[in-house]
C-alpha positions in Angstrom: -31.9 -40.2 -26.4 -30.3 -43.5 -27.4 -32.7 -45.4 -29.6 -30.1 -47.4 -31.5 -27.5 -48.9 -29.2 -25.3 -50.5 -31.9 -25.0 -50.6 -35.7 -23.5 -53.6 -37.6 -23.1 -53.4 -41.4 -21.8 -56.1 -43.6 -21.2 -56.0 -47.4 -23.0 -52.8 -48.1 -21.5 -50.8 -51.0 -17.8 -50.1 -50.0 -18.3 -51.3 -46.4 -17.1 -54.9 -46.1 -17.8 -55.0 -42.4 -18.2 -52.3 -39.7 -19.6 -52.2 -36.2 -19.9 -49.3 -33.7 -21.8 -48.4 -30.6 -24.2 -45.4 -30.6 -25.0 -42.4 -28.4 -27.5 -39.6 -28.7 -25.3 -37.7 -31.2 -23.1 -39.7 -33.5 -20.7 -37.7 -35.7 -19.2 -39.6 -38.7 -16.0 -38.1 -40.2 -13.5 -39.2 -42.8 -12.3 -38.4 -46.3 -14.5 -38.9 -49.3 -15.3 -42.5 -50.3 -14.9 -44.0 -46.9 -18.5 -45.0 -46.3 -20.1 -42.0 -44.4 -23.1 -41.8 -46.7 -23.4 -45.6 -46.8 -23.7 -45.8 -43.0 -26.6 -43.2 -43.1 -28.3 -45.0 -45.9 -28.1 -48.3 -44.1 -29.7 -46.9 -40.9 -32.4 -45.2 -42.9 -33.2 -48.4 -44.9 -33.5 -50.6 -41.7 -35.6 -48.1 -39.7 -37.8 -47.1 -42.7 -38.7 -50.8 -43.3 -41.0 -50.5 -40.3 -43.0 -47.9 -42.2 -43.3 -49.0 -45.9 -39.7 -47.7 -46.7 -40.4 -44.0 -46.2 -39.8 -41.3 -43.6 -42.1 -38.6 -42.2 -41.5 -36.2 -45.1 -42.3 -38.9 -47.7 -38.7 -39.6 -48.7 -38.8 -43.1 -50.3 -36.3 -45.8 -50.9 -35.9 -44.7 -54.5 -34.7 -41.3 -53.2 -32.0 -42.9 -51.1 -30.5 -45.7 -53.1 -29.1 -45.7 -56.6 -30.8 -47.4 -59.6 -27.8 -49.7 -60.3 -28.7 -52.2 -57.7 -25.8 -54.6 -58.1 -23.4 -52.0 -56.7 -25.3 -51.8 -53.5 -23.7 -55.1 -52.5 -19.9 -55.1 -51.6 -17.6 -56.2 -54.5 -19.9 -58.5 -56.4 -21.2 -60.5 -53.4 -24.9 -61.6 -53.4 -26.0 -60.5 -49.9 -25.6 -57.7 -47.5 -26.8 -57.4 -43.9 -27.6 -54.4 -41.7 -28.3 -55.0 -38.0 -29.6 -52.4 -35.5 -29.6 -53.2 -31.8 -32.2 -51.3 -30.0 -33.0 -51.2 -26.2 -35.2 -54.3 -26.3 -35.4 -55.1 -30.0 -33.2 -56.0 -33.0 -33.9 -54.9 -36.6 -32.3 -56.9 -39.3 -32.3 -55.9 -43.0 -30.9 -58.4 -45.6 -30.3 -57.2 -49.1 -30.4 -60.1 -51.5 -29.2 -59.5 -55.1 -30.2 -61.7 -58.1 -29.1 -61.1 -61.6 -32.1 -63.1 -62.8 -34.6 -65.5 -61.3 -34.7 -65.2 -57.5 -32.9 -66.3 -54.3 -34.1 -69.6 -52.8 -34.7 -68.0 -49.4 -37.3 -65.6 -50.8 -38.8 -68.0 -53.4 -42.2 -68.5 -51.6 -42.9 -64.8 -51.3 -41.8 -63.9 -54.7 -43.7 -66.7 -56.5 -46.8 -65.9 -54.6 -46.4 -62.3 -55.6 -45.8 -63.2 -59.3 -48.9 -65.5 -59.4 -51.2 -62.6 -58.2 -49.8 -59.5 -59.8 -51.9 -58.0 -62.6 -50.9 -55.6 -65.4 -53.9 -53.5 -64.5 -52.2 -52.7 -61.2 -49.5 -50.9 -63.1 -50.3 -47.3 -62.0 -49.4 -48.1 -58.3 -46.0 -49.3 -59.4 -44.9 -46.1 -61.0 -43.9 -44.7 -64.4 -40.9 -47.1 -64.9 -43.4 -49.9 -65.6 -45.6 -48.2 -68.2 -43.4 -47.6 -71.3 -42.4 -51.2 -71.6 -46.0 -52.4 -71.8 -47.7 -49.4 -73.4 -48.8 -51.5 -76.5 -50.9 -53.9 -74.4 -52.3 -51.1 -72.2 -53.3 -49.1 -75.2 -55.1 -52.1 -76.7 -57.0 -52.6 -73.4 -58.0 -49.0 -73.3 -59.2 -49.1 -76.9 -61.3 -52.3 -76.3 -62.8 -50.8 -73.1 -63.8 -47.7 -75.0 -65.4 -49.8 -77.8 -67.2 -52.0 -75.2 -68.6 -48.9 -73.5 -69.8 -47.4 -76.8 -71.4 -50.6 -78.1 -73.1 -51.5 -74.8 -75.1 -48.3 -75.2 -76.4 -49.5 -78.6 -78.4 -52.6 -79.4 -75.6 -54.9 -80.1 -76.1 -58.6 -80.1 -75.0 -60.6 -77.0 -72.8 -62.7 -79.2 -70.8 -59.6 -80.5 -70.3 -58.3 -76.9 -69.1 -61.6 -75.6 -66.7 -61.9 -78.5 -65.3 -58.5 -77.6 -65.0 -59.4 -73.9 -63.2 -62.7 -74.9 -60.7 -60.7 -77.0 -60.1 -58.3 -74.1 -59.5 -61.3 -71.7 -56.9 -62.8 -74.1 -55.1 -59.4 -74.4 -55.1 -59.1 -70.6 -53.9 -62.6 -70.1 -51.1 -62.0 -72.6 -50.1 -58.8 -71.0 -50.0 -60.4 -67.5 -47.9 -63.2 -68.8 -45.4 -60.9 -70.5 -45.1 -58.7 -67.3 -44.6 -61.7 -65.0 -42.0 -63.2 -67.2 -40.2 -59.9 -67.4 -40.2 -59.7 -63.6 -38.8 -63.2 -63.2 -36.0 -62.5 -65.8 -35.1 -59.1 -64.5 -32.2 -58.1 -62.3 -33.5 -57.8 -58.7 -32.8 -56.6 -55.2 -34.9 -57.9 -52.3 -34.8 -56.1 -49.0 -35.9 -58.5 -46.3 -36.6 -56.9 -42.9 -37.0 -58.7 -39.6 -37.8 -57.5 -36.1 -36.5 -59.9 -33.4 -36.2 -62.6 -36.1 -39.8 -62.2 -37.2 -40.4 -61.2 -40.8 -42.0 -57.8 -41.1 -41.5 -56.6 -44.7 -40.1 -57.6 -48.1 -39.3 -54.8 -50.6 -38.5 -55.6 -54.3 -36.5 -53.2 -56.5 -36.2 -53.9 -60.2 -36.1 -51.7 -63.4 -39.9 -52.2 -63.8 -41.1 -52.5 -60.2 -40.2 -50.8 -57.0 -42.4 -51.6 -54.0 -43.5 -53.9 -51.2 -44.3 -57.5 -51.7 -47.2 -58.5 -49.4 -46.1 -60.9 -46.7 -49.2 -61.0 -44.4 -50.6 -64.0 -46.2 -47.4 -65.9 -45.9 -46.3 -65.0 -42.4 -47.9 -63.7 -39.2 -46.4 -60.2 -38.9 -45.7 -59.1 -35.3 -46.9 -55.8 -33.9 -44.5 -53.0 -34.9 -43.6 -49.9 -32.9 -42.8 -47.5 -35.7 -39.8 -45.2 -35.1 -40.1 -41.7 -36.5 -37.4 -41.1 -39.1 -36.0 -38.2 -41.1 -33.2 -38.0 -43.6 -31.6 -34.7 -44.8 -29.1 -34.8 -47.6 -27.9 -32.5 -50.4 -29.1 -35.3 -52.8 -32.7 -35.0 -51.5 -34.4 -31.8 -52.6 -37.3 -31.1 -50.1 -39.4 -28.0 -50.5 -38.9 -25.8 -47.4 -42.5 -24.7 -47.6 -43.7 -28.3 -47.1 -41.5 -28.6 -43.9 -42.8 -25.1 -42.7 -46.4 -26.1 -43.1 -45.8 -29.4 -41.3 -44.3 -27.5 -38.4 -47.3 -25.1 -38.4 -49.8 -28.0 -38.3 -47.8 -29.5 -35.4 -47.7 -26.1 -33.6 -43.9 -26.4 -33.2 -42.8 -23.3 -35.3 -42.5 -21.2 -32.2 -39.7 -23.2 -30.6 -37.6 -23.1 -33.8 -38.0 -19.3 -34.0 -37.0 -18.9 -30.4 -33.6 -20.5 -31.2 -33.2 -18.5 -34.4 -33.9 -15.2 -32.6 -31.4 -16.0 -29.9 -28.7 -16.9 -32.3 -29.3 -14.5 -35.2 -29.8 -10.9 -33.8 -31.4 -9.4 -37.0 -33.9 -12.2 -37.4 -37.6 -11.6 -36.3 -40.1 -13.9 -38.1 -41.1 -15.9 -41.1 -44.5 -15.7 -42.7 -46.2 -17.3 -45.6 -47.7 -14.9 -48.1 -49.4 -16.2 -51.3 -47.7 -19.5 -51.0 -44.2 -18.0 -50.6 -42.1 -17.7 -47.4 -41.0 -14.3 -46.4 -38.5 -13.3 -43.8 -38.9 -10.4 -41.4 -35.6 -8.8 -40.4 -34.9 -6.1 -37.9 -34.8 -2.5 -39.3 -36.5 -3.5 -42.6 -40.0 -2.1 -43.2 -41.1 -4.9 -45.5 -40.4 -8.7 -45.4 -38.0 -10.2 -47.9 -38.7 -13.3 -49.9 -36.8 -16.2 -48.6 -35.1 -16.6 -52.0 -33.3 -13.2 -51.4 -31.6 -14.5 -48.2 -29.2 -16.9 -50.0 -28.7 -20.7 -50.0 -26.9 -20.7 -46.7 -29.8 -19.2 -44.8 -32.3 -21.5 -46.5 -30.1 -24.5 -45.6 -30.1 -23.4 -42.0 -33.9 -23.0 -42.0 -34.4 -26.5 -43.5 -32.3 -28.2 -40.9 -33.7 -26.1 -38.0 -37.2 -26.9 -39.2 -36.6 -30.6 -39.4 -35.4 -31.4 -35.8 -38.7 -30.5 -34.0 -40.7 -32.7 -36.4 -39.2 -35.8 -34.7 -39.9 -37.0 -31.2 -38.6 -40.3 -29.9 -37.1 -40.9 -33.4 -34.0 -40.7 -35.5 -32.6 -37.8 -37.6 -29.9 -38.4 -40.2 -28.0 -35.4 -41.5 -25.6 -35.9 -44.4 -23.1 -33.0 -44.7 -25.4 -30.4 -43.2 -22.7 -27.7 -43.7 -23.2 -27.8 -47.5 -24.2 -24.3 -48.7 -24.2 -23.0 -45.1 -22.4 -20.0 -43.9 -19.8 -21.0 -41.1 -21.6 -18.6 -38.7 -24.8 -20.6 -39.0 -23.1 -23.8 -37.8 -23.3 -22.4 -34.3 -27.1 -22.2 -34.6 -27.3 -25.7 -36.1 -25.1 -27.2 -33.3 -27.5 -25.6 -30.8 -30.5 -27.2 -32.5 -28.8 -30.6 -32.6 -27.7 -30.6 -29.0 -31.1 -29.4 -27.7 -33.1 -31.8 -29.9 -30.9 -34.8 -28.9 -32.9 -34.9 -25.6 -35.9 -36.3 -27.5 -34.3 -37.8 -30.6 -31.1 -39.5 -31.8 -28.8 -37.9 -34.4 -26.4 -39.5 -37.0 -24.4 -36.7 -38.8 -21.8 -37.1 -41.5 -19.7 -34.0 -41.9 -16.5 -32.5 -43.3 -16.8 -29.5 -41.1 -14.4 -29.2 -38.2 -16.2 -26.0 -37.1 -19.5 -27.9 -36.6 -17.7 -30.5 -34.4 -16.0 -27.8 -32.4 -19.3 -26.0 -31.8 -21.0 -29.2 -30.7 -18.2 -30.2 -28.3 -18.0 -26.7 -26.8 -21.7 -26.6 -26.2 -21.8 -30.1 -24.8 -18.9 -29.4 -22.5 -20.6 -26.3 -21.2 -23.9 -28.2 -20.5 -22.2 -31.3 -19.1 -23.4 -33.5 -22.0 -20.0 -34.7 -23.3 -21.1 -38.3 -22.7 -23.9 -37.9 -25.2 -21.6 -37.6 -28.2 -19.7 -40.3 -30.2 -17.3 -39.6 -33.1 -16.8 -42.3 -35.6 -13.6 -41.7 -37.6 -13.3 -43.6 -40.9 -10.2 -44.0 -43.1 -9.4 -46.2 -46.1 -6.4 -48.5 -45.8 -4.3 -50.2 -48.5 -6.3 -52.8 -50.3 -9.6 -50.8 -49.9 -10.4 -51.9 -46.4 -12.1 -49.2 -44.4 -10.9 -48.8 -40.8 -12.9 -47.2 -38.0 -12.1 -45.7 -34.7 -14.5 -44.6 -32.0 -13.8 -41.4 -30.0 -15.7 -40.1 -27.1 -16.4 -36.4 -27.0 -13.7 -35.9 -24.3 -11.1 -37.8 -26.5 -12.2 -35.9 -29.6 -11.7 -32.6 -27.8 -8.1 -33.6 -27.1 -7.5 -34.8 -30.6 -9.0 -32.0 -32.8 -5.8 -31.8 -34.9 -6.1 -35.5 -35.6 -9.7 -35.2 -36.5 -8.9 -32.2 -38.8 -6.5 -34.6 -40.6 -9.3 -37.2 -40.9 -11.7 -34.7 -42.3 -9.3 -33.4 -44.9 -8.0 -36.8 -45.8 -4.2 -36.2 -45.4 
């Protein structure tokens, strides 16, 4: 399934400019520091902007991008752009960096947001906000407790009004301090458009990370959300959470069918007292999943993820990490089968995974469903890219091996 037809990235991290066409399975290879992760991040950010900057497993923008926001833009520039060409639509995501104040093109939204934000909304903005304004918050909590205590007694109306007036001043001072801090802080705005119509504005600062409401400022078009999932060694998702989601969607059986065909000794997985247990051939009792090793757990996670997505996009960053080479055969089967109903973008250092995918695709007559994007860093830091079809890649495996190893 080809949801994204073409990707264009400009000035994101170490990628000054890159553009490439897409197919159902897109394999990204190259030495370290050539932009493989940056490409996956870019796609995730653009697609997730259709759904409050998160994917189906609750992975959020803060899980994907680093806190040092100025390094998200290429070599000190102020703006980055990511464009995804779909079948009939175009998603554009602009990253606008500001060391202080705010960019002029986003001024109306930001100032409207600043005017309406209240310190009492702090809990929904996360723990980063609280420590810097704890003094004002504690004062408000104390005054609220005093007001509640006194209101139960026969206090004079004048005393209660005086207390309320003091609380109002404390709140006004706290709001002013918070708003000034937001204006002065280093900021990154993520401005998302669908077919040139604004759909979302996300603000990331040291004290705030979330959406800026835009509905009052613009008429937002109807959005067809695209299911999205990102698997990366940097994102630690509990496998039990993914297992339970598969159970609720009644899709566990199809995963087990593949595992049984590819792993002869595997029989079943069951949850007992909140812990996953694996049933293996010739063993009388199930084994806790933790006994099976990191490689088997990594295989399960990736195998569990693919069936969660239909008509959506799956991003796998270095899926071979912690995985036994023999399991790559099972993973390649899952990727190829699932690509009929979702689109894959996979960064890898594993020649074995590529070989398995090409061999299976060739056998099934699906070579035209695979693209390989080869990245290499040239002198001066420029990152070059080359697109190979599956047929070309099959003939150039030695070259690809060199690109994977970086020599």
